[in-house]
C-alpha positions in Angstrom: -30.7 -5.8 -10.0 -27.1 -6.1 -8.6 -26.3 -4.0 -5.8 -22.6 -3.1 -5.8 -20.7 -2.8 -2.6 -19.5 1.0 -1.9 -16.1 1.7 -2.1 -14.1 3.0 1.0 -10.9 5.0 1.2 -8.0 2.9 2.4 -6.8 6.1 4.7 -9.9 7.4 6.4 -12.5 4.9 5.3 -14.9 7.4 3.8 -17.2 6.1 1.1 -16.1 6.9 -2.5 -18.8 8.0 -4.5 -17.3 7.3 -8.1 -16.1 4.2 -9.6 -12.2 5.1 -9.6 -9.7 2.6 -10.0 -7.8 4.0 -6.8 -9.3 3.2 -3.3 -8.5 6.7 -1.9 -10.9 9.6 -1.6 -9.9 13.1 -3.0 -9.1 14.5 0.4 -6.4 11.8 1.5 -5.1 11.6 -2.1 -4.5 15.2 -2.4 -3.1 15.2 1.3 -0.7 12.2 0.4 0.3 13.0 -3.1 -0.6 16.3 -3.9 -3.4 17.9 -6.3 -1.4 17.5 -9.5 0.0 14.0 -8.8 -3.2 12.8 -7.4 -4.9 13.8 -10.5 -2.2 12.1 -12.6 -2.6 9.0 -10.5 -6.5 9.0 -11.0 -6.3 9.4 -14.5 -3.6 6.9 -15.5 -5.1 4.3 -13.4 -8.8 4.8 -15.2 -6.9 4.5 -18.5 -4.9 1.5 -17.4 -8.4 -0.1 -16.4 -10.1 0.6 -19.4 -7.3 -0.9 -21.5 -7.7 -4.1 -19.5 -4.0 -3.6 -17.9 -5.8 -4.0 -14.2 -6.9 -7.3 -13.0 -7.7 -6.4 -9.4 -9.9 -9.1 -7.9 -10.6 -10.9 -11.1 -8.7 -14.4 -10.1 -11.0 -16.8 -12.0 -11.3 -18.7 -15.3 -12.1 -15.5 -17.2 -8.8 -14.0 -16.3 -6.6 -17.2 -16.7 -8.1 -17.4 -20.3 -7.3 -13.5 -20.8 -3.6 -14.0 -19.6 -3.3 -16.9 -22.0 -4.6 -14.8 -24.8 -2.0 -12.0 -24.0 0.6 -14.7 -23.9 1.3 -14.6 -20.2 1.6 -18.3 -20.0 4.3 -18.2 -17.1 1.6 -16.8 -14.8 -0.3 -19.6 -13.2 -3.4 -18.7 -10.9 -4.5 -21.3 -8.7 
């Protein structure tokens, strides 16, 4: 069984228990952006990740192939 590393908030280092696309806890997110904006950020980043628009940490052959399929040939990954 693969054990995933628990994500931590970039501001306060508290563990983030859900699988959100943003590494910011609720308390810090609301404190930085406000409740409505933070909710919109979480929702929009989650939607972008589901569509495959976020490639954070995926610099490998699969990403290169995916970028080529989407005609992003000008992007070179070393």
